[in-house]
PyMOL Python script that loads the backbone (N, CA, C, O; Angstrom):
from pymol import cmd

cmd.read_pdbstr("""\
ATOM      1  N   MET A   1       7.901 -51.348-109.672  1.00  0.00           N
ATOM      2  CA  MET A   1       9.095 -51.508-108.717  1.00  0.00           C
ATOM      3  C   MET A   1      10.559 -50.867-109.042  1.00  0.00           C
ATOM      4  O   MET A   1      11.463 -51.143-109.830  1.00  0.00           O
ATOM      5  N   SER A   2      10.393 -50.100-108.270  1.00  0.00           N
ATOM      6  CA  SER A   2      11.888 -49.085-108.308  1.00  0.00           C
ATOM      7  C   SER A   2      12.803 -50.288-107.594  1.00  0.00           C
ATOM      8  O   SER A   2      12.472 -51.221-106.863  1.00  0.00           O
ATOM      9  N   ALA A   3      14.196 -49.832-108.159  1.00  0.00           N
ATOM     10  CA  ALA A   3      15.239 -50.409-108.056  1.00  0.00           C
ATOM     11  C   ALA A   3      15.856 -50.246-106.599  1.00  0.00           C
ATOM     12  O   ALA A   3      15.724 -49.098-106.175  1.00  0.00           O
ATOM     13  N   ILE A   4      16.426 -51.024-105.827  1.00  0.00           N
ATOM     14  CA  ILE A   4      17.469 -50.160-105.066  1.00  0.00           C
ATOM     15  C   ILE A   4      18.608 -49.346-105.668  1.00  0.00           C
ATOM     16  O   ILE A   4      18.888 -49.656-106.826  1.00  0.00           O
ATOM     17  N   PRO A   5      19.376 -48.288-105.070  1.00  0.00           N
ATOM     18  CA  PRO A   5      20.296 -48.285-105.480  1.00  0.00           C
ATOM     19  C   PRO A   5      21.827 -48.395-105.293  1.00  0.00           C
ATOM     20  O   PRO A   5      22.280 -47.666-104.411  1.00  0.00           O
ATOM     21  N   ALA A   6      22.658 -49.130-105.926  1.00  0.00           N
ATOM     22  CA  ALA A   6      23.863 -49.302-105.255  1.00  0.00           C
ATOM     23  C   ALA A   6      24.291 -48.843-104.555  1.00  0.00           C
ATOM     24  O   ALA A   6      24.193 -47.621-104.440  1.00  0.00           O
ATOM     25  N   GLN A   7      25.011 -49.625-103.698  1.00  0.00           N
ATOM     26  CA  GLN A   7      25.293 -48.847-102.492  1.00  0.00           C
ATOM     27  C   GLN A   7      27.711 -49.135-102.884  1.00  0.00           C
ATOM     28  O   GLN A   7      28.529 -50.044-103.027  1.00  0.00           O
ATOM     29  N   THR A   8      27.648 -47.729-102.857  1.00  0.00           N
ATOM     30  CA  THR A   8      29.086 -47.671-102.942  1.00  0.00           C
ATOM     31  C   THR A   8      29.765 -47.968-101.888  1.00  0.00           C
ATOM     32  O   THR A   8      29.464 -47.539-100.775  1.00  0.00           O
ATOM     33  N   ARG A   9      30.773 -48.748-102.121  1.00  0.00           N
ATOM     34  CA  ARG A   9      32.049 -49.546-100.534  1.00  0.00           C
ATOM     35  C   ARG A   9      33.194 -49.045-101.745  1.00  0.00           C
ATOM     36  O   ARG A   9      33.454 -48.916-102.941  1.00  0.00           O
ATOM     37  N   THR A  10      33.768 -48.835 -99.838  1.00  0.00           N
ATOM     38  CA  THR A  10      35.039 -48.720-100.562  1.00  0.00           C
ATOM     39  C   THR A  10      36.126 -49.543 -99.626  1.00  0.00           C
ATOM     40  O   THR A  10      35.858 -49.448 -98.428  1.00  0.00           O
ATOM     41  N   VAL A  11      37.462 -50.440 -99.971  1.00  0.00           N
ATOM     42  CA  VAL A  11      37.743 -51.028 -99.739  1.00  0.00           C
ATOM     43  C   VAL A  11      38.891 -50.043 -98.794  1.00  0.00           C
ATOM     44  O   VAL A  11      39.673 -49.472 -99.554  1.00  0.00           O
ATOM     45  N   LEU A  12      39.121 -49.762 -97.447  1.00  0.00           N
ATOM     46  CA  LEU A  12      39.976 -49.269 -97.171  1.00  0.00           C
ATOM     47  C   LEU A  12      42.269 -50.281 -96.980  1.00  0.00           C
ATOM     48  O   LEU A  12      43.470 -50.064 -97.143  1.00  0.00           O
ATOM     49  N   GLU A  13      40.985 -51.557 -96.436  1.00  0.00           N
ATOM     50  CA  GLU A  13      42.659 -52.694 -96.019  1.00  0.00           C
ATOM     51  C   GLU A  13      41.561 -53.387 -95.666  1.00  0.00           C
ATOM     52  O   GLU A  13      40.448 -53.316 -95.146  1.00  0.00           O
ATOM     53  N   ARG A  14      42.938 -54.600 -96.546  1.00  0.00           N
ATOM     54  CA  ARG A  14      42.621 -55.968 -96.560  1.00  0.00           C
ATOM     55  C   ARG A  14      43.653 -56.706 -95.110  1.00  0.00           C
ATOM     56  O   ARG A  14      44.567 -56.166 -94.488  1.00  0.00           O
ATOM     57  N   PHE A  15      43.230 -57.693 -94.989  1.00  0.00           N
ATOM     58  CA  PHE A  15      43.747 -58.680 -94.100  1.00  0.00           C
ATOM     59  C   PHE A  15      43.446 -60.128 -93.795  1.00  0.00           C
ATOM     60  O   PHE A  15      42.356 -60.458 -93.329  1.00  0.00           O
ATOM     61  N   PRO A  16      44.421 -61.005 -94.061  1.00  0.00           N
ATOM     62  CA  PRO A  16      43.875 -62.383 -94.753  1.00  0.00           C
ATOM     63  C   PRO A  16      43.045 -62.851 -93.677  1.00  0.00           C
ATOM     64  O   PRO A  16      42.591 -62.011 -92.899  1.00  0.00           O
ATOM     65  N   ALA A  17      42.866 -63.668 -93.570  1.00  0.00           N
ATOM     66  CA  ALA A  17      40.693 -64.553 -93.186  1.00  0.00           C
ATOM     67  C   ALA A  17      42.440 -65.846 -91.938  1.00  0.00           C
ATOM     68  O   ALA A  17      42.157 -66.306 -90.832  1.00  0.00           O
ATOM     69  N   GLY A  18      43.325 -65.976 -92.329  1.00  0.00           N
ATOM     70  CA  GLY A  18      44.010 -66.835 -91.925  1.00  0.00           C
ATOM     71  C   GLY A  18      45.385 -66.788 -90.964  1.00  0.00           C
ATOM     72  O   GLY A  18      46.103 -67.673 -90.497  1.00  0.00           O
ATOM     73  N   HIS A  19      45.400 -65.483 -90.903  1.00  0.00           N
ATOM     74  CA  HIS A  19      45.783 -64.825 -89.610  1.00  0.00           C
ATOM     75  C   HIS A  19      45.679 -65.850 -88.405  1.00  0.00           C
ATOM     76  O   HIS A  19      44.679 -66.560 -88.294  1.00  0.00           O
ATOM     77  N   PRO A  20      46.530 -65.902 -87.676  1.00  0.00           N
ATOM     78  CA  PRO A  20      46.865 -66.114 -86.078  1.00  0.00           C
ATOM     79  C   PRO A  20      46.217 -66.046 -85.405  1.00  0.00           C
ATOM     80  O   PRO A  20      45.859 -66.853 -84.547  1.00  0.00           O
ATOM     81  N   ARG A  21      45.625 -64.155 -85.838  1.00  0.00           N
ATOM     82  CA  ARG A  21      44.359 -64.004 -84.493  1.00  0.00           C
ATOM     83  C   ARG A  21      43.229 -63.289 -85.469  1.00  0.00           C
ATOM     84  O   ARG A  21      42.892 -62.106 -85.523  1.00  0.00           O
ATOM     85  N   GLY A  22      42.924 -64.046 -85.964  1.00  0.00           N
ATOM     86  CA  GLY A  22      41.506 -63.990 -86.779  1.00  0.00           C
ATOM     87  C   GLY A  22      41.592 -62.705 -87.633  1.00  0.00           C
ATOM     88  O   GLY A  22      42.389 -62.198 -88.423  1.00  0.00           O
ATOM     89  N   SER A  23      40.112 -62.359 -86.972  1.00  0.00           N
ATOM     90  CA  SER A  23      39.640 -60.810 -87.524  1.00  0.00           C
ATOM     91  C   SER A  23      40.138 -59.443 -87.002  1.00  0.00           C
ATOM     92  O   SER A  23      40.163 -58.299 -87.456  1.00  0.00           O
ATOM     93  N   TRP A  24      40.541 -60.073 -85.804  1.00  0.00           N
ATOM     94  CA  TRP A  24      41.334 -58.746 -84.892  1.00  0.00           C
ATOM     95  C   TRP A  24      42.114 -58.214 -85.711  1.00  0.00           C
ATOM     96  O   TRP A  24      41.419 -57.293 -86.140  1.00  0.00           O
ATOM     97  N   PRO A  25      43.271 -58.143 -86.331  1.00  0.00           N
ATOM     98  CA  PRO A  25      43.513 -56.926 -86.285  1.00  0.00           C
ATOM     99  C   PRO A  25      43.092 -56.420 -87.388  1.00  0.00           C
ATOM    100  O   PRO A  25      43.837 -55.642 -87.985  1.00  0.00           O
ATOM    101  N   ALA A  26      41.488 -56.819 -88.047  1.00  0.00           N
ATOM    102  CA  ALA A  26      41.305 -55.529 -89.349  1.00  0.00           C
ATOM    103  C   ALA A  26      40.019 -55.495 -88.033  1.00  0.00           C
ATOM    104  O   ALA A  26      39.454 -54.502 -88.492  1.00  0.00           O
ATOM    105  N   ASP A  27      39.216 -55.825 -86.839  1.00  0.00           N
ATOM    106  CA  ASP A  27      38.950 -55.250 -86.442  1.00  0.00           C
ATOM    107  C   ASP A  27      39.675 -54.056 -85.320  1.00  0.00           C
ATOM    108  O   ASP A  27      38.943 -53.152 -84.916  1.00  0.00           O
ATOM    109  N   GLU A  28      40.970 -54.110 -84.907  1.00  0.00           N
ATOM    110  CA  GLU A  28      41.068 -52.805 -84.639  1.00  0.00           C
ATOM    111  C   GLU A  28      41.616 -51.704 -85.321  1.00  0.00           C
ATOM    112  O   GLU A  28      41.660 -50.588 -84.803  1.00  0.00           O
ATOM    113  N   TYR A  29      42.234 -52.060 -86.979  1.00  0.00           N
ATOM    114  CA  TYR A  29      42.282 -51.050 -88.347  1.00  0.00           C
ATOM    115  C   TYR A  29      40.643 -50.550 -88.482  1.00  0.00           C
ATOM    116  O   TYR A  29      40.331 -49.435 -88.901  1.00  0.00           O
ATOM    117  N   ALA A  30      39.832 -51.412 -88.122  1.00  0.00           N
ATOM    118  CA  ALA A  30      38.539 -50.280 -88.034  1.00  0.00           C
ATOM    119  C   ALA A  30      38.082 -50.069 -87.176  1.00  0.00           C
ATOM    120  O   ALA A  30      36.879 -49.837 -87.295  1.00  0.00           O
ATOM    121  N   ALA A  31      38.672 -49.997 -85.749  1.00  0.00           N
ATOM    122  CA  ALA A  31      38.641 -48.466 -84.198  1.00  0.00           C
ATOM    123  C   ALA A  31      38.628 -47.822 -84.754  1.00  0.00           C
ATOM    124  O   ALA A  31      37.830 -47.004 -85.213  1.00  0.00           O
ATOM    125  N   ALA A  32      40.379 -48.299 -84.888  1.00  0.00           N
ATOM    126  CA  ALA A  32      41.267 -46.808 -85.330  1.00  0.00           C
ATOM    127  C   ALA A  32      41.185 -46.307 -86.624  1.00  0.00           C
ATOM    128  O   ALA A  32      42.150 -45.567 -86.818  1.00  0.00           O
ATOM    129  N   GLN A  33      40.227 -46.408 -87.905  1.00  0.00           N
ATOM    130  CA  GLN A  33      39.970 -45.834 -88.710  1.00  0.00           C
ATOM    131  C   GLN A  33      38.195 -44.390 -87.915  1.00  0.00           C
ATOM    132  O   GLN A  33      37.942 -43.198 -88.090  1.00  0.00           O
ATOM    133  N   ARG A  34      37.402 -45.745 -86.973  1.00  0.00           N
ATOM    134  CA  ARG A  34      35.956 -45.140 -86.800  1.00  0.00           C
ATOM    135  C   ARG A  34      36.733 -43.954 -85.201  1.00  0.00           C
ATOM    136  O   ARG A  34      35.904 -43.173 -84.736  1.00  0.00           O
ATOM    137  N   ALA A  35      38.205 -43.923 -84.523  1.00  0.00           N
ATOM    138  CA  ALA A  35      38.490 -43.234 -83.587  1.00  0.00           C
ATOM    139  C   ALA A  35      38.736 -41.304 -84.937  1.00  0.00           C
ATOM    140  O   ALA A  35      38.832 -40.149 -84.520  1.00  0.00           O
ATOM    141  N   GLN A  36      38.747 -41.637 -85.981  1.00  0.00           N
ATOM    142  CA  GLN A  36      39.516 -41.062 -87.033  1.00  0.00           C
ATOM    143  C   GLN A  36      38.593 -40.200 -87.603  1.00  0.00           C
ATOM    144  O   GLN A  36      39.005 -39.177 -88.151  1.00  0.00           O
ATOM    145  N   GLY A  37      36.589 -40.628 -87.532  1.00  0.00           N
ATOM    146  CA  GLY A  37      35.447 -40.254 -88.483  1.00  0.00           C
ATOM    147  C   GLY A  37      35.188 -41.498 -89.155  1.00  0.00           C
ATOM    148  O   GLY A  37      34.185 -42.210 -89.202  1.00  0.00           O
ATOM    149  N   THR A  38      35.939 -41.559 -89.487  1.00  0.00           N
ATOM    150  CA  THR A  38      35.316 -42.486 -90.814  1.00  0.00           C
ATOM    151  C   THR A  38      34.711 -44.121 -89.980  1.00  0.00           C
ATOM    152  O   THR A  38      35.201 -44.811 -89.086  1.00  0.00           O
ATOM    153  N   GLU A  39      33.290 -44.257 -90.907  1.00  0.00           N
ATOM    154  CA  GLU A  39      32.868 -45.273 -90.402  1.00  0.00           C
ATOM    155  C   GLU A  39      32.608 -46.408 -91.120  1.00  0.00           C
ATOM    156  O   GLU A  39      31.585 -46.664 -91.755  1.00  0.00           O
ATOM    157  N   ALA A  40      34.046 -47.380 -90.917  1.00  0.00           N
ATOM    158  CA  ALA A  40      35.108 -48.669 -91.226  1.00  0.00           C
ATOM    159  C   ALA A  40      33.908 -49.078 -90.879  1.00  0.00           C
ATOM    160  O   ALA A  40      33.217 -48.510 -90.033  1.00  0.00           O
ATOM    161  N   ARG A  41      33.566 -50.147 -91.543  1.00  0.00           N
ATOM    162  CA  ARG A  41      33.537 -51.781 -90.388  1.00  0.00           C
ATOM    163  C   ARG A  41      33.835 -52.809 -91.925  1.00  0.00           C
ATOM    164  O   ARG A  41      33.918 -52.758 -93.153  1.00  0.00           O
ATOM    165  N   VAL A  42      33.921 -53.922 -90.444  1.00  0.00           N
ATOM    166  CA  VAL A  42      34.391 -55.451 -91.622  1.00  0.00           C
ATOM    167  C   VAL A  42      33.870 -56.444 -91.965  1.00  0.00           C
ATOM    168  O   VAL A  42      32.948 -56.980 -91.351  1.00  0.00           O
ATOM    169  N   VAL A  43      34.413 -56.883 -93.081  1.00  0.00           N
ATOM    170  CA  VAL A  43      33.766 -57.628 -94.086  1.00  0.00           C
ATOM    171  C   VAL A  43      34.539 -58.945 -94.283  1.00  0.00           C
ATOM    172  O   VAL A  43      35.757 -59.091 -94.387  1.00  0.00           O
ATOM    173  N   MET A  44      33.286 -60.136 -94.321  1.00  0.00           N
ATOM    174  CA  MET A  44      34.433 -60.997 -95.126  1.00  0.00           C
ATOM    175  C   MET A  44      34.157 -61.576 -96.484  1.00  0.00           C
ATOM    176  O   MET A  44      33.027 -62.008 -96.709  1.00  0.00           O
ATOM    177  N   ASP A  45      35.181 -61.630 -97.502  1.00  0.00           N
ATOM    178  CA  ASP A  45      35.267 -61.863 -98.659  1.00  0.00           C
ATOM    179  C   ASP A  45      35.332 -63.318 -98.208  1.00  0.00           C
ATOM    180  O   ASP A  45      35.876 -63.692 -97.169  1.00  0.00           O
ATOM    181  N   LEU A  46      34.713 -64.112 -99.110  1.00  0.00           N
ATOM    182  CA  LEU A  46      34.507 -65.675 -99.368  1.00  0.00           C
ATOM    183  C   LEU A  46      35.035 -66.115 -99.994  1.00  0.00           C
ATOM    184  O   LEU A  46      35.312 -67.297 -99.787  1.00  0.00           O
ATOM    185  N   ASP A  47      35.565 -65.383-101.282  1.00  0.00           N
ATOM    186  CA  ASP A  47      36.272 -64.742-102.913  1.00  0.00           C
ATOM    187  C   ASP A  47      37.209 -64.911-102.484  1.00  0.00           C
ATOM    188  O   ASP A  47      37.681 -65.968-102.903  1.00  0.00           O
ATOM    189  N   SER A  48      37.995 -64.281-101.622  1.00  0.00           N
ATOM    190  CA  SER A  48      39.332 -63.931-102.232  1.00  0.00           C
ATOM    191  C   SER A  48      39.472 -64.634-100.211  1.00  0.00           C
ATOM    192  O   SER A  48      40.394 -65.422-100.422  1.00  0.00           O
ATOM    193  N   ASP A  49      39.263 -64.750 -99.128  1.00  0.00           N
ATOM    194  CA  ASP A  49      39.136 -65.481 -98.357  1.00  0.00           C
ATOM    195  C   ASP A  49      40.148 -64.089 -97.079  1.00  0.00           C
ATOM    196  O   ASP A  49      41.206 -64.231 -96.466  1.00  0.00           O
ATOM    197  N   GLN A  50      39.167 -62.863 -97.153  1.00  0.00           N
ATOM    198  CA  GLN A  50      39.603 -61.752 -96.357  1.00  0.00           C
ATOM    199  C   GLN A  50      38.987 -61.439 -95.726  1.00  0.00           C
ATOM    200  O   GLN A  50      37.783 -61.237 -95.883  1.00  0.00           O
ATOM    201  N   PHE A  51      39.720 -61.280 -94.672  1.00  0.00           N
ATOM    202  CA  PHE A  51      38.469 -60.006 -93.952  1.00  0.00           C
ATOM    203  C   PHE A  51      39.121 -58.343 -94.502  1.00  0.00           C
ATOM    204  O   PHE A  51      40.270 -57.918 -94.374  1.00  0.00           O
ATOM    205  N   LEU A  52      37.657 -57.514 -95.265  1.00  0.00           N
ATOM    206  CA  LEU A  52      38.294 -55.863 -95.582  1.00  0.00           C
ATOM    207  C   LEU A  52      37.251 -55.758 -94.167  1.00  0.00           C
ATOM    208  O   LEU A  52      36.494 -56.409 -93.446  1.00  0.00           O
ATOM    209  N   VAL A  53      38.109 -53.836 -94.492  1.00  0.00           N
ATOM    210  CA  VAL A  53      37.764 -53.338 -93.920  1.00  0.00           C
ATOM    211  C   VAL A  53      37.088 -52.064 -95.096  1.00  0.00           C
ATOM    212  O   VAL A  53      37.744 -51.524 -95.986  1.00  0.00           O
ATOM    213  N   VAL A  54      35.507 -51.793 -94.752  1.00  0.00           N
ATOM    214  CA  VAL A  54      35.208 -50.872 -96.160  1.00  0.00           C
ATOM    215  C   VAL A  54      34.151 -49.524 -95.115  1.00  0.00           C
ATOM    216  O   VAL A  54      33.679 -49.339 -93.993  1.00  0.00           O
ATOM    217  N   THR A  55      34.234 -49.088 -96.044  1.00  0.00           N
ATOM    218  CA  THR A  55      32.809 -47.621 -95.745  1.00  0.00           C
ATOM    219  C   THR A  55      32.312 -47.429 -96.537  1.00  0.00           C
ATOM    220  O   THR A  55      32.827 -47.817 -97.586  1.00  0.00           O
ATOM    221  N   ASN A  56      31.416 -46.944 -96.594  1.00  0.00           N
ATOM    222  CA  ASN A  56      30.357 -46.624 -97.669  1.00  0.00           C
ATOM    223  C   ASN A  56      30.393 -45.283 -98.731  1.00  0.00           C
ATOM    224  O   ASN A  56      29.642 -45.047 -99.676  1.00  0.00           O
ATOM    225  N   THR A  57      31.859 -44.291 -98.078  1.00  0.00           N
ATOM    226  CA  THR A  57      32.053 -43.335 -98.316  1.00  0.00           C
ATOM    227  C   THR A  57      33.167 -43.237 -99.215  1.00  0.00           C
ATOM    228  O   THR A  57      33.979 -44.161 -99.158  1.00  0.00           O
ATOM    229  N   THR A  58      33.417 -42.120-100.201  1.00  0.00           N
ATOM    230  CA  THR A  58      34.010 -42.999-101.225  1.00  0.00           C
ATOM    231  C   THR A  58      35.677 -41.799-100.688  1.00  0.00           C
ATOM    232  O   THR A  58      35.971 -40.908 -99.891  1.00  0.00           O
ATOM    233  N   HIS A  59      36.076 -42.340-101.414  1.00  0.00           N
ATOM    234  CA  HIS A  59      38.219 -42.043-100.219  1.00  0.00           C
ATOM    235  C   HIS A  59      39.198 -42.098-101.826  1.00  0.00           C
ATOM    236  O   HIS A  59      39.715 -42.990-102.498  1.00  0.00           O
ATOM    237  N   PRO A  60      39.106 -41.044-101.891  1.00  0.00           N
ATOM    238  CA  PRO A  60      40.411 -40.999-103.071  1.00  0.00           C
ATOM    239  C   PRO A  60      41.704 -42.327-103.110  1.00  0.00           C
ATOM    240  O   PRO A  60      42.611 -42.282-103.941  1.00  0.00           O
TER     241      PRO A  60
END
""", "prot")
cmd.dss("prot")
cmd.show_as("cartoon", "prot")
cmd.util.cbc("prot")
cmd.orient("prot")
């Protein structure tokens, strides 16, 4: 059995899950990043109770 390589993700920005607008700020930030050519998406980090905008590419 071959091992699946670990996927490297970079967190671009963090937004609190308790925000009155929910995930909208994270979704808007991710959309702006995609408009600039970065493959960004929103994921929920249950441990920290935050929405994370992540990309599968590395950034400095």
